[in-house]
PDB file with one MODEL, atoms N, CA, C and O in Angstrom:
MODEL        1
ATOM      1  N   UNK A   1      20.417 -10.058   1.177  1.00  0.00           N
ATOM      2  CA  UNK A   1      19.479 -11.133   0.994  1.00  0.00           C
ATOM      3  C   UNK A   1      19.507 -11.637  -0.448  1.00  0.00           C
ATOM      4  O   UNK A   1      19.645 -12.838  -0.682  1.00  0.00           O
ATOM      5  N   UNK A   2      19.379 -10.741  -1.398  1.00  0.00           N
ATOM      6  CA  UNK A   2      19.430 -11.149  -2.792  1.00  0.00           C
ATOM      7  C   UNK A   2      20.793 -10.783  -3.376  1.00  0.00           C
ATOM      8  O   UNK A   2      21.318  -9.694  -3.145  1.00  0.00           O
ATOM      9  N   UNK A   3      21.345 -11.717  -4.133  1.00  0.00           N
ATOM     10  CA  UNK A   3      22.633 -11.432  -4.755  1.00  0.00           C
ATOM     11  C   UNK A   3      22.472 -10.440  -5.900  1.00  0.00           C
ATOM     12  O   UNK A   3      23.316  -9.571  -6.118  1.00  0.00           O
ATOM     13  N   UNK A   4      21.365 -10.592  -6.625  1.00  0.00           N
ATOM     14  CA  UNK A   4      21.091  -9.674  -7.723  1.00  0.00           C
ATOM     15  C   UNK A   4      19.654  -9.198  -7.623  1.00  0.00           C
ATOM     16  O   UNK A   4      18.741  -9.976  -7.346  1.00  0.00           O
ATOM     17  N   UNK A   5      19.474  -7.926  -7.849  1.00  0.00           N
ATOM     18  CA  UNK A   5      18.129  -7.382  -7.874  1.00  0.00           C
ATOM     19  C   UNK A   5      17.597  -7.481  -9.292  1.00  0.00           C
ATOM     20  O   UNK A   5      18.256  -7.050 -10.238  1.00  0.00           O
ATOM     21  N   UNK A   6      16.409  -8.047  -9.444  1.00  0.00           N
ATOM     22  CA  UNK A   6      15.811  -8.167 -10.764  1.00  0.00           C
ATOM     23  C   UNK A   6      14.915  -6.983 -11.073  1.00  0.00           C
ATOM     24  O   UNK A   6      14.624  -6.723 -12.240  1.00  0.00           O
ATOM     25  N   UNK A   7      14.477  -6.270 -10.068  1.00  0.00           N
ATOM     26  CA  UNK A   7      13.619  -5.115 -10.267  1.00  0.00           C
ATOM     27  C   UNK A   7      14.483  -3.867 -10.365  1.00  0.00           C
ATOM     28  O   UNK A   7      15.347  -3.635  -9.520  1.00  0.00           O
ATOM     29  N   UNK A   8      14.247  -3.057 -11.408  1.00  0.00           N
ATOM     30  CA  UNK A   8      15.097  -1.883 -11.612  1.00  0.00           C
ATOM     31  C   UNK A   8      14.873  -0.827 -10.531  1.00  0.00           C
ATOM     32  O   UNK A   8      15.802  -0.098 -10.184  1.00  0.00           O
ATOM     33  N   UNK A   9      13.661  -0.734  -9.995  1.00  0.00           N
ATOM     34  CA  UNK A   9      13.399   0.251  -8.950  1.00  0.00           C
ATOM     35  C   UNK A   9      14.117  -0.119  -7.655  1.00  0.00           C
ATOM     36  O   UNK A   9      14.623   0.756  -6.952  1.00  0.00           O
ATOM     37  N   UNK A  10      14.162  -1.391  -7.344  1.00  0.00           N
ATOM     38  CA  UNK A  10      14.891  -1.835  -6.153  1.00  0.00           C
ATOM     39  C   UNK A  10      16.383  -1.559  -6.305  1.00  0.00           C
ATOM     40  O   UNK A  10      17.055  -1.176  -5.347  1.00  0.00           O
ATOM     41  N   UNK A  11      16.897  -1.757  -7.525  1.00  0.00           N
ATOM     42  CA  UNK A  11      18.316  -1.456  -7.773  1.00  0.00           C
ATOM     43  C   UNK A  11      18.608   0.022  -7.573  1.00  0.00           C
ATOM     44  O   UNK A  11      19.600   0.375  -6.936  1.00  0.00           O
ATOM     45  N   UNK A  12      17.751   0.895  -8.113  1.00  0.00           N
ATOM     46  CA  UNK A  12      17.979   2.337  -8.002  1.00  0.00           C
ATOM     47  C   UNK A  12      17.847   2.817  -6.561  1.00  0.00           C
ATOM     48  O   UNK A  12      18.589   3.702  -6.135  1.00  0.00           O
ATOM     49  N   UNK A  13      16.926   2.252  -5.820  1.00  0.00           N
ATOM     50  CA  UNK A  13      16.781   2.634  -4.411  1.00  0.00           C
ATOM     51  C   UNK A  13      18.004   2.186  -3.614  1.00  0.00           C
ATOM     52  O   UNK A  13      18.450   2.895  -2.712  1.00  0.00           O
ATOM     53  N   UNK A  14      18.542   1.024  -3.939  1.00  0.00           N
ATOM     54  CA  UNK A  14      19.751   0.546  -3.258  1.00  0.00           C
ATOM     55  C   UNK A  14      20.946   1.457  -3.576  1.00  0.00           C
ATOM     56  O   UNK A  14      21.745   1.766  -2.692  1.00  0.00           O
ATOM     57  N   UNK A  15      21.063   1.882  -4.827  1.00  0.00           N
ATOM     58  CA  UNK A  15      22.137   2.803  -5.213  1.00  0.00           C
ATOM     59  C   UNK A  15      21.964   4.139  -4.501  1.00  0.00           C
ATOM     60  O   UNK A  15      22.940   4.728  -4.035  1.00  0.00           O
ATOM     61  N   UNK A  16      20.721   4.618  -4.414  1.00  0.00           N
ATOM     62  CA  UNK A  16      20.449   5.874  -3.719  1.00  0.00           C
ATOM     63  C   UNK A  16      20.843   5.788  -2.247  1.00  0.00           C
ATOM     64  O   UNK A  16      21.398   6.740  -1.699  1.00  0.00           O
ATOM     65  N   UNK A  17      20.564   4.668  -1.612  1.00  0.00           N
ATOM     66  CA  UNK A  17      20.948   4.482  -0.207  1.00  0.00           C
ATOM     67  C   UNK A  17      22.466   4.515  -0.048  1.00  0.00           C
ATOM     68  O   UNK A  17      22.981   5.096   0.908  1.00  0.00           O
ATOM     69  N   UNK A  18      23.173   3.898  -0.975  1.00  0.00           N
ATOM     70  CA  UNK A  18      24.636   3.912  -0.924  1.00  0.00           C
ATOM     71  C   UNK A  18      25.181   5.326  -1.121  1.00  0.00           C
ATOM     72  O   UNK A  18      26.119   5.730  -0.434  1.00  0.00           O
ATOM     73  N   UNK A  19      24.603   6.072  -2.047  1.00  0.00           N
ATOM     74  CA  UNK A  19      25.048   7.447  -2.289  1.00  0.00           C
ATOM     75  C   UNK A  19      24.783   8.323  -1.065  1.00  0.00           C
ATOM     76  O   UNK A  19      25.626   9.140  -0.696  1.00  0.00           O
ATOM     77  N   UNK A  20      23.632   8.161  -0.440  1.00  0.00           N
ATOM     78  CA  UNK A  20      23.313   8.946   0.759  1.00  0.00           C
ATOM     79  C   UNK A  20      24.306   8.644   1.880  1.00  0.00           C
ATOM     80  O   UNK A  20      24.728   9.554   2.592  1.00  0.00           O
ATOM     81  N   UNK A  21      24.678   7.386   2.040  1.00  0.00           N
ATOM     82  CA  UNK A  21      25.643   7.017   3.075  1.00  0.00           C
ATOM     83  C   UNK A  21      27.015   7.628   2.794  1.00  0.00           C
ATOM     84  O   UNK A  21      27.651   8.168   3.700  1.00  0.00           O
ATOM     85  N   UNK A  22      27.467   7.547   1.557  1.00  0.00           N
ATOM     86  CA  UNK A  22      28.783   8.088   1.199  1.00  0.00           C
ATOM     87  C   UNK A  22      28.809   9.604   1.355  1.00  0.00           C
ATOM     88  O   UNK A  22      29.762  10.157   1.905  1.00  0.00           O
ATOM     89  N   UNK A  23      27.767  10.277   0.873  1.00  0.00           N
ATOM     90  CA  UNK A  23      27.716  11.738   0.987  1.00  0.00           C
ATOM     91  C   UNK A  23      27.642  12.157   2.457  1.00  0.00           C
ATOM     92  O   UNK A  23      28.287  13.127   2.853  1.00  0.00           O
ATOM     93  N   UNK A  24      26.875  11.448   3.256  1.00  0.00           N
ATOM     94  CA  UNK A  24      26.798  11.766   4.684  1.00  0.00           C
ATOM     95  C   UNK A  24      28.134  11.594   5.382  1.00  0.00           C
ATOM     96  O   UNK A  24      28.491  12.392   6.248  1.00  0.00           O
ATOM     97  N   UNK A  25      28.882  10.551   5.010  1.00  0.00           N
ATOM     98  CA  UNK A  25      30.203  10.339   5.601  1.00  0.00           C
ATOM     99  C   UNK A  25      31.169  11.449   5.187  1.00  0.00           C
ATOM    100  O   UNK A  25      31.938  11.944   6.010  1.00  0.00           O
ATOM    101  N   UNK A  26      31.129  11.839   3.910  1.00  0.00           N
ATOM    102  CA  UNK A  26      32.023  12.904   3.428  1.00  0.00           C
ATOM    103  C   UNK A  26      31.668  14.234   4.083  1.00  0.00           C
ATOM    104  O   UNK A  26      32.557  14.980   4.494  1.00  0.00           O
ATOM    105  N   UNK A  27      30.379  14.535   4.181  1.00  0.00           N
ATOM    106  CA  UNK A  27      29.956  15.774   4.841  1.00  0.00           C
ATOM    107  C   UNK A  27      30.357  15.752   6.317  1.00  0.00           C
ATOM    108  O   UNK A  27      30.774  16.773   6.863  1.00  0.00           O
ATOM    109  N   UNK A  28      30.232  14.599   6.956  1.00  0.00           N
ATOM    110  CA  UNK A  28      30.647  14.483   8.354  1.00  0.00           C
ATOM    111  C   UNK A  28      32.134  14.734   8.531  1.00  0.00           C
ATOM    112  O   UNK A  28      32.547  15.419   9.467  1.00  0.00           O
ATOM    113  N   UNK A  29      32.939  14.179   7.630  1.00  0.00           N
ATOM    114  CA  UNK A  29      34.384  14.442   7.698  1.00  0.00           C
ATOM    115  C   UNK A  29      34.690  15.914   7.480  1.00  0.00           C
ATOM    116  O   UNK A  29      35.537  16.483   8.169  1.00  0.00           O
ATOM    117  N   UNK A  30      34.006  16.533   6.523  1.00  0.00           N
ATOM    118  CA  UNK A  30      34.230  17.952   6.247  1.00  0.00           C
ATOM    119  C   UNK A  30      33.860  18.807   7.460  1.00  0.00           C
ATOM    120  O   UNK A  30      34.598  19.720   7.831  1.00  0.00           O
ATOM    121  N   UNK A  31      32.725  18.507   8.067  1.00  0.00           N
ATOM    122  CA  UNK A  31      32.297  19.271   9.243  1.00  0.00           C
ATOM    123  C   UNK A  31      33.263  19.051  10.406  1.00  0.00           C
ATOM    124  O   UNK A  31      33.571  19.983  11.149  1.00  0.00           O
ATOM    125  N   UNK A  32      33.735  17.821  10.559  1.00  0.00           N
ATOM    126  CA  UNK A  32      34.638  17.514  11.661  1.00  0.00           C
ATOM    127  C   UNK A  32      35.979  18.217  11.488  1.00  0.00           C
ATOM    128  O   UNK A  32      36.510  18.769  12.451  1.00  0.00           O
ATOM    129  N   UNK A  33      36.534  18.206  10.279  1.00  0.00           N
ATOM    130  CA  UNK A  33      37.826  18.852  10.055  1.00  0.00           C
ATOM    131  C   UNK A  33      37.708  20.368  10.009  1.00  0.00           C
ATOM    132  O   UNK A  33      38.673  21.072  10.309  1.00  0.00           O
ATOM    133  N   UNK A  34      36.538  20.880   9.638  1.00  0.00           N
ATOM    134  CA  UNK A  34      36.348  22.320   9.549  1.00  0.00           C
ATOM    135  C   UNK A  34      36.048  22.939  10.911  1.00  0.00           C
ATOM    136  O   UNK A  34      36.198  24.148  11.091  1.00  0.00           O
ATOM    137  N   UNK A  35      35.625  22.119  11.868  1.00  0.00           N
ATOM    138  CA  UNK A  35      35.276  22.620  13.192  1.00  0.00           C
ATOM    139  C   UNK A  35      36.542  23.039  13.937  1.00  0.00           C
ATOM    140  O   UNK A  35      37.524  22.298  13.981  1.00  0.00           O
ATOM    141  N   UNK A  36      36.506  24.223  14.515  1.00  0.00           N
ATOM    142  CA  UNK A  36      37.682  24.732  15.222  1.00  0.00           C
ATOM    143  C   UNK A  36      37.891  24.028  16.557  1.00  0.00           C
ATOM    144  O   UNK A  36      39.026  23.900  17.018  1.00  0.00           O
ATOM    145  N   UNK A  37      36.815  23.574  17.179  1.00  0.00           N
ATOM    146  CA  UNK A  37      36.930  22.900  18.472  1.00  0.00           C
ATOM    147  C   UNK A  37      37.271  21.426  18.327  1.00  0.00           C
ATOM    148  O   UNK A  37      37.524  20.746  19.321  1.00  0.00           O
ATOM    149  N   UNK A  38      37.280  20.932  17.108  1.00  0.00           N
ATOM    150  CA  UNK A  38      37.585  19.528  16.817  1.00  0.00           C
ATOM    151  C   UNK A  38      36.628  18.601  17.572  1.00  0.00           C
ATOM    152  O   UNK A  38      37.046  17.664  18.252  1.00  0.00           O
ATOM    153  N   UNK A  39      35.339  18.890  17.433  1.00  0.00           N
ATOM    154  CA  UNK A  39      34.303  18.135  18.125  1.00  0.00           C
ATOM    155  C   UNK A  39      33.902  16.926  17.275  1.00  0.00           C
ATOM    156  O   UNK A  39      33.397  17.076  16.162  1.00  0.00           O
ATOM    157  N   UNK A  40      34.133  15.740  17.809  1.00  0.00           N
ATOM    158  CA  UNK A  40      33.834  14.495  17.092  1.00  0.00           C
ATOM    159  C   UNK A  40      32.334  14.228  17.012  1.00  0.00           C
ATOM    160  O   UNK A  40      31.882  13.453  16.169  1.00  0.00           O
ATOM    161  N   UNK A  41      31.566  14.866  17.888  1.00  0.00           N
ATOM    162  CA  UNK A  41      30.118  14.661  17.912  1.00  0.00           C
ATOM    163  C   UNK A  41      29.455  15.162  16.628  1.00  0.00           C
ATOM    164  O   UNK A  41      28.450  14.597  16.198  1.00  0.00           O
ATOM    165  N   UNK A  42      29.990  16.191  16.020  1.00  0.00           N
ATOM    166  CA  UNK A  42      29.438  16.689  14.754  1.00  0.00           C
ATOM    167  C   UNK A  42      29.588  15.647  13.655  1.00  0.00           C
ATOM    168  O   UNK A  42      28.690  15.475  12.831  1.00  0.00           O
ATOM    169  N   UNK A  43      30.703  14.965  13.641  1.00  0.00           N
ATOM    170  CA  UNK A  43      30.918  13.894  12.664  1.00  0.00           C
ATOM    171  C   UNK A  43      29.928  12.753  12.886  1.00  0.00           C
ATOM    172  O   UNK A  43      29.302  12.272  11.942  1.00  0.00           O
ATOM    173  N   UNK A  44      29.792  12.324  14.139  1.00  0.00           N
ATOM    174  CA  UNK A  44      28.878  11.222  14.444  1.00  0.00           C
ATOM    175  C   UNK A  44      27.431  11.576  14.120  1.00  0.00           C
ATOM    176  O   UNK A  44      26.675  10.725  13.651  1.00  0.00           O
ATOM    177  N   UNK A  45      27.042  12.817  14.366  1.00  0.00           N
ATOM    178  CA  UNK A  45      25.677  13.250  14.065  1.00  0.00           C
ATOM    179  C   UNK A  45      25.409  13.188  12.573  1.00  0.00           C
ATOM    180  O   UNK A  45      24.361  12.703  12.147  1.00  0.00           O
ATOM    181  N   UNK A  46      26.343  13.670  11.784  1.00  0.00           N
ATOM    182  CA  UNK A  46      26.166  13.650  10.331  1.00  0.00           C
ATOM    183  C   UNK A  46      26.113  12.227   9.790  1.00  0.00           C
ATOM    184  O   UNK A  46      25.284  11.915   8.935  1.00  0.00           O
ATOM    185  N   UNK A  47      26.980  11.383  10.276  1.00  0.00           N
ATOM    186  CA  UNK A  47      26.988   9.988   9.822  1.00  0.00           C
ATOM    187  C   UNK A  47      25.713   9.275  10.277  1.00  0.00           C
ATOM    188  O   UNK A  47      25.134   8.498   9.518  1.00  0.00           O
ATOM    189  N   UNK A  48      25.282   9.532  11.494  1.00  0.00           N
ATOM    190  CA  UNK A  48      24.057   8.912  12.008  1.00  0.00           C
ATOM    191  C   UNK A  48      22.847   9.320  11.170  1.00  0.00           C
ATOM    192  O   UNK A  48      22.010   8.483  10.829  1.00  0.00           O
ATOM    193  N   UNK A  49      22.758  10.613  10.839  1.00  0.00           N
ATOM    194  CA  UNK A  49      21.618  11.099  10.065  1.00  0.00           C
ATOM    195  C   UNK A  49      21.679  10.686   8.599  1.00  0.00           C
ATOM    196  O   UNK A  49      20.706  10.887   7.873  1.00  0.00           O
ATOM    197  N   UNK A  50      22.758  10.133   8.155  1.00  0.00           N
ATOM    198  CA  UNK A  50      22.792   9.594   6.790  1.00  0.00           C
ATOM    199  C   UNK A  50      22.615   8.076   6.777  1.00  0.00           C
ATOM    200  O   UNK A  50      22.123   7.523   5.794  1.00  0.00           O
ATOM    201  N   UNK A  51      23.004   7.407   7.838  1.00  0.00           N
ATOM    202  CA  UNK A  51      22.881   5.942   7.874  1.00  0.00           C
ATOM    203  C   UNK A  51      21.438   5.504   8.134  1.00  0.00           C
ATOM    204  O   UNK A  51      20.981   4.518   7.556  1.00  0.00           O
ATOM    205  N   UNK A  52      20.726   6.215   8.986  1.00  0.00           N
ATOM    206  CA  UNK A  52      19.351   5.821   9.313  1.00  0.00           C
ATOM    207  C   UNK A  52      18.447   5.841   8.074  1.00  0.00           C
ATOM    208  O   UNK A  52      17.753   4.852   7.839  1.00  0.00           O
ATOM    209  N   UNK A  53      18.416   6.912   7.268  1.00  0.00           N
ATOM    210  CA  UNK A  53      17.593   6.847   6.046  1.00  0.00           C
ATOM    211  C   UNK A  53      18.083   5.790   5.062  1.00  0.00           C
ATOM    212  O   UNK A  53      17.285   5.200   4.334  1.00  0.00           O
ATOM    213  N   UNK A  54      19.379   5.551   5.039  1.00  0.00           N
ATOM    214  CA  UNK A  54      19.912   4.526   4.139  1.00  0.00           C
ATOM    215  C   UNK A  54      19.424   3.139   4.533  1.00  0.00           C
ATOM    216  O   UNK A  54      19.122   2.318   3.667  1.00  0.00           O
ATOM    217  N   UNK A  55      19.345   2.874   5.823  1.00  0.00           N
ATOM    218  CA  UNK A  55      18.830   1.582   6.284  1.00  0.00           C
ATOM    219  C   UNK A  55      17.370   1.417   5.877  1.00  0.00           C
ATOM    220  O   UNK A  55      16.963   0.348   5.422  1.00  0.00           O
ATOM    221  N   UNK A  56      16.586   2.480   6.042  1.00  0.00           N
ATOM    222  CA  UNK A  56      15.186   2.408   5.632  1.00  0.00           C
ATOM    223  C   UNK A  56      15.049   2.215   4.123  1.00  0.00           C
ATOM    224  O   UNK A  56      14.185   1.464   3.671  1.00  0.00           O
ATOM    225  N   UNK A  57      15.891   2.883   3.348  1.00  0.00           N
ATOM    226  CA  UNK A  57      15.837   2.716   1.894  1.00  0.00           C
ATOM    227  C   UNK A  57      16.243   1.309   1.479  1.00  0.00           C
ATOM    228  O   UNK A  57      15.643   0.738   0.568  1.00  0.00           O
ATOM    229  N   UNK A  58      17.246   0.746   2.129  1.00  0.00           N
ATOM    230  CA  UNK A  58      17.634  -0.634   1.821  1.00  0.00           C
ATOM    231  C   UNK A  58      16.511  -1.608   2.163  1.00  0.00           C
ATOM    232  O   UNK A  58      16.254  -2.552   1.417  1.00  0.00           O
ATOM    233  N   UNK A  59      15.853  -1.382   3.274  1.00  0.00           N
ATOM    234  CA  UNK A  59      14.709  -2.221   3.626  1.00  0.00           C
ATOM    235  C   UNK A  59      13.574  -2.078   2.632  1.00  0.00           C
ATOM    236  O   UNK A  59      12.924  -3.063   2.283  1.00  0.00           O
ATOM    237  N   UNK A  60      13.331  -0.866   2.175  1.00  0.00           N
ATOM    238  CA  UNK A  60      12.297  -0.621   1.176  1.00  0.00           C
ATOM    239  C   UNK A  60      12.640  -1.316  -0.140  1.00  0.00           C
ATOM    240  O   UNK A  60      11.758  -1.860  -0.804  1.00  0.00           O
ATOM    241  N   UNK A  61      13.921  -1.299  -0.517  1.00  0.00           N
ATOM    242  CA  UNK A  61      14.350  -1.995  -1.738  1.00  0.00           C
ATOM    243  C   UNK A  61      14.155  -3.503  -1.600  1.00  0.00           C
ATOM    244  O   UNK A  61      13.768  -4.169  -2.560  1.00  0.00           O
ATOM    245  N   UNK A  62      14.420  -4.036  -0.423  1.00  0.00           N
ATOM    246  CA  UNK A  62      14.207  -5.473  -0.202  1.00  0.00           C
ATOM    247  C   UNK A  62      12.730  -5.831  -0.303  1.00  0.00           C
ATOM    248  O   UNK A  62      12.378  -6.856  -0.886  1.00  0.00           O
ATOM    249  N   UNK A  63      11.864  -4.991   0.263  1.00  0.00           N
ATOM    250  CA  UNK A  63      10.426  -5.247   0.193  1.00  0.00           C
ATOM    251  C   UNK A  63       9.948  -5.206  -1.252  1.00  0.00           C
ATOM    252  O   UNK A  63       9.159  -6.053  -1.671  1.00  0.00           O
ATOM    253  N   UNK A  64      10.421  -4.229  -2.014  1.00  0.00           N
ATOM    254  CA  UNK A  64      10.049  -4.147  -3.428  1.00  0.00           C
ATOM    255  C   UNK A  64      10.505  -5.392  -4.168  1.00  0.00           C
ATOM    256  O   UNK A  64       9.758  -5.943  -4.977  1.00  0.00           O
ATOM    257  N   UNK A  65      11.713  -5.836  -3.902  1.00  0.00           N
ATOM    258  CA  UNK A  65      12.235  -7.021  -4.592  1.00  0.00           C
ATOM    259  C   UNK A  65      11.452  -8.277  -4.209  1.00  0.00           C
ATOM    260  O   UNK A  65      11.159  -9.107  -5.070  1.00  0.00           O
ATOM    261  N   UNK A  66      11.115  -8.421  -2.946  1.00  0.00           N
ATOM    262  CA  UNK A  66      10.343  -9.591  -2.514  1.00  0.00           C
ATOM    263  C   UNK A  66       8.965  -9.592  -3.163  1.00  0.00           C
ATOM    264  O   UNK A  66       8.508 -10.620  -3.662  1.00  0.00           O
ATOM    265  N   UNK A  67       8.305  -8.436  -3.154  1.00  0.00           N
ATOM    266  CA  UNK A  67       6.982  -8.360  -3.776  1.00  0.00           C
ATOM    267  C   UNK A  67       7.046  -8.600  -5.281  1.00  0.00           C
ATOM    268  O   UNK A  67       6.139  -9.205  -5.855  1.00  0.00           O
ATOM    269  N   UNK A  68       8.101  -8.134  -5.913  1.00  0.00           N
ATOM    270  CA  UNK A  68       8.254  -8.349  -7.348  1.00  0.00           C
ATOM    271  C   UNK A  68       8.460  -9.832  -7.655  1.00  0.00           C
ATOM    272  O   UNK A  68       7.899 -10.352  -8.619  1.00  0.00           O
ATOM    273  N   UNK A  69       9.256 -10.505  -6.845  1.00  0.00           N
ATOM    274  CA  UNK A  69       9.465 -11.943  -7.066  1.00  0.00           C
ATOM    275  C   UNK A  69       8.195 -12.744  -6.791  1.00  0.00           C
ATOM    276  O   UNK A  69       7.924 -13.730  -7.476  1.00  0.00           O
ATOM    277  N   UNK A  70       7.418 -12.331  -5.797  1.00  0.00           N
ATOM    278  CA  UNK A  70       6.134 -12.989  -5.553  1.00  0.00           C
ATOM    279  C   UNK A  70       5.210 -12.777  -6.743  1.00  0.00           C
ATOM    280  O   UNK A  70       4.511 -13.698  -7.167  1.00  0.00           O
ATOM    281  N   UNK A  71       5.207 -11.570  -7.276  1.00  0.00           N
ATOM    282  CA  UNK A  71       4.386 -11.275  -8.449  1.00  0.00           C
ATOM    283  C   UNK A  71       4.788 -12.145  -9.636  1.00  0.00           C
ATOM    284  O   UNK A  71       3.927 -12.689 -10.328  1.00  0.00           O
ATOM    285  N   UNK A  72       6.075 -12.275  -9.872  1.00  0.00           N
ATOM    286  CA  UNK A  72       6.536 -13.116 -10.980  1.00  0.00           C
ATOM    287  C   UNK A  72       6.145 -14.570 -10.773  1.00  0.00           C
ATOM    288  O   UNK A  72       5.741 -15.250 -11.717  1.00  0.00           O
ATOM    289  N   UNK A  73       6.262 -15.045  -9.548  1.00  0.00           N
ATOM    290  CA  UNK A  73       5.907 -16.430  -9.253  1.00  0.00           C
ATOM    291  C   UNK A  73       4.406 -16.668  -9.450  1.00  0.00           C
ATOM    292  O   UNK A  73       4.002 -17.686 -10.011  1.00  0.00           O
ATOM    293  N   UNK A  74       3.590 -15.728  -8.988  1.00  0.00           N
ATOM    294  CA  UNK A  74       2.145 -15.857  -9.156  1.00  0.00           C
ATOM    295  C   UNK A  74       1.735 -15.733 -10.622  1.00  0.00           C
ATOM    296  O   UNK A  74       0.823 -16.420 -11.082  1.00  0.00           O
ATOM    297  N   UNK A  75       2.406 -14.863 -11.337  1.00  0.00           N
ATOM    298  CA  UNK A  75       2.110 -14.701 -12.759  1.00  0.00           C
ATOM    299  C   UNK A  75       2.455 -15.970 -13.527  1.00  0.00           C
ATOM    300  O   UNK A  75       1.743 -16.351 -14.456  1.00  0.00           O
ATOM    301  N   UNK A  76       3.537 -16.616 -13.145  1.00  0.00           N
ATOM    302  CA  UNK A  76       3.947 -17.855 -13.805  1.00  0.00           C
ATOM    303  C   UNK A  76       2.955 -18.976 -13.522  1.00  0.00           C
ATOM    304  O   UNK A  76       2.623 -19.749 -14.421  1.00  0.00           O
ATOM    305  N   UNK A  77       2.483 -19.074 -12.296  1.00  0.00           N
ATOM    306  CA  UNK A  77       1.531 -20.139 -11.966  1.00  0.00           C
ATOM    307  C   UNK A  77       0.131 -19.831 -12.473  1.00  0.00           C
ATOM    308  O   UNK A  77      -0.650 -20.754 -12.703  1.00  0.00           O
ATOM    309  N   UNK A  78      -0.207 -18.561 -12.654  1.00  0.00           N
ATOM    310  CA  UNK A  78      -1.543 -18.194 -13.120  1.00  0.00           C
ATOM    311  C   UNK A  78      -1.727 -18.467 -14.604  1.00  0.00           C
ATOM    312  O   UNK A  78      -2.861 -18.504 -15.083  1.00  0.00           O
ATOM    313  N   UNK A  79      -0.651 -18.655 -15.336  1.00  0.00           N
ATOM    314  CA  UNK A  79      -0.775 -18.945 -16.761  1.00  0.00           C
ATOM    315  C   UNK A  79      -1.417 -20.308 -16.988  1.00  0.00           C
ATOM    316  O   UNK A  79      -2.068 -20.520 -18.011  1.00  0.00           O
ATOM    317  N   UNK A  80      -1.244 -21.227 -16.058  1.00  0.00           N
ATOM    318  CA  UNK A  80      -1.794 -22.570 -16.209  1.00  0.00           C
ATOM    319  C   UNK A  80      -3.222 -22.680 -15.685  1.00  0.00           C
ATOM    320  O   UNK A  80      -3.986 -23.528 -16.147  1.00  0.00           O
ATOM    321  N   UNK A  81      -3.585 -21.847 -14.742  1.00  0.00           N
ATOM    322  CA  UNK A  81      -4.894 -21.959 -14.112  1.00  0.00           C
ATOM    323  C   UNK A  81      -5.679 -20.673 -14.329  1.00  0.00           C
ATOM    324  O   UNK A  81      -5.125 -19.577 -14.255  1.00  0.00           O
ATOM    325  N   UNK A  82      -6.943 -20.813 -14.590  1.00  0.00           N
ATOM    326  CA  UNK A  82      -7.779 -19.626 -14.678  1.00  0.00           C
ATOM    327  C   UNK A  82      -8.374 -19.341 -13.303  1.00  0.00           C
ATOM    328  O   UNK A  82      -8.548 -20.248 -12.489  1.00  0.00           O
ATOM    329  N   UNK A  83      -8.678 -18.088 -13.057  1.00  0.00           N
ATOM    330  CA  UNK A  83      -9.191 -17.702 -11.753  1.00  0.00           C
ATOM    331  C   UNK A  83     -10.616 -18.219 -11.549  1.00  0.00           C
ATOM    332  O   UNK A  83     -10.960 -18.705 -10.471  1.00  0.00           O
ATOM    333  N   UNK A  84     -11.423 -18.113 -12.569  1.00  0.00           N
ATOM    334  CA  UNK A  84     -12.801 -18.601 -12.500  1.00  0.00           C
ATOM    335  C   UNK A  84     -12.946 -19.767 -13.462  1.00  0.00           C
ATOM    336  O   UNK A  84     -12.770 -19.617 -14.671  1.00  0.00           O
ATOM    337  N   UNK A  85     -13.259 -20.893 -12.929  1.00  0.00           N
ATOM    338  CA  UNK A  85     -13.437 -22.081 -13.762  1.00  0.00           C
ATOM    339  C   UNK A  85     -14.844 -22.040 -14.354  1.00  0.00           C
ATOM    340  O   UNK A  85     -15.831 -22.157 -13.628  1.00  0.00           O
ATOM    341  N   UNK A  86     -14.932 -21.875 -15.666  1.00  0.00           N
ATOM    342  CA  UNK A  86     -16.221 -21.694 -16.325  1.00  0.00           C
ATOM    343  C   UNK A  86     -17.002 -22.993 -16.453  1.00  0.00           C
ATOM    344  O   UNK A  86     -18.209 -22.948 -16.690  1.00  0.00           O
ATOM    345  N   UNK A  87     -16.374 -24.124 -16.307  1.00  0.00           N
ATOM    346  CA  UNK A  87     -17.082 -25.397 -16.455  1.00  0.00           C
ATOM    347  C   UNK A  87     -17.898 -25.748 -15.224  1.00  0.00           C
ATOM    348  O   UNK A  87     -18.831 -26.544 -15.327  1.00  0.00           O
ATOM    349  N   UNK A  88     -17.586 -25.191 -14.078  1.00  0.00           N
ATOM    350  CA  UNK A  88     -18.285 -25.539 -12.839  1.00  0.00           C
ATOM    351  C   UNK A  88     -19.307 -24.491 -12.423  1.00  0.00           C
ATOM    352  O   UNK A  88     -19.691 -24.445 -11.255  1.00  0.00           O
ATOM    353  N   UNK A  89     -19.751 -23.662 -13.335  1.00  0.00           N
ATOM    354  CA  UNK A  89     -20.721 -22.633 -12.983  1.00  0.00           C
ATOM    355  C   UNK A  89     -22.074 -23.267 -12.692  1.00  0.00           C
ATOM    356  O   UNK A  89     -22.490 -24.211 -13.363  1.00  0.00           O
ATOM    357  N   UNK A  90     -22.744 -22.740 -11.694  1.00  0.00           N
ATOM    358  CA  UNK A  90     -24.081 -23.263 -11.369  1.00  0.00           C
ATOM    359  C   UNK A  90     -25.103 -22.656 -12.326  1.00  0.00           C
ATOM    360  O   UNK A  90     -25.003 -21.486 -12.695  1.00  0.00           O
ATOM    361  N   UNK A  91     -26.069 -23.449 -12.717  1.00  0.00           N
ATOM    362  CA  UNK A  91     -27.047 -22.990 -13.707  1.00  0.00           C
ATOM    363  C   UNK A  91     -28.320 -22.557 -13.077  1.00  0.00           C
ATOM    364  O   UNK A  91     -29.245 -22.143 -13.775  1.00  0.00           O
TER     365      UNK A  91
ENDMDL
END
């Protein structure tokens, strides 16, 4: 969705998701090649259990980035307007 992440926490969460996916794939390959029965299901299980948390982490990073951009936009517009207009107070 975003070409560049402006929030450092969203960037780190995205990197963490990528690392979890890579480590899960490597562990799956190791388990698959180390298995004497050559069962492909062990590989798929390991990859599945690493991809699902990675998808959730990527979604969490997107939510953080969207909220951060909304915050920046609101902060920029709030500089021109005050929340409580003191001239219109009832006496």
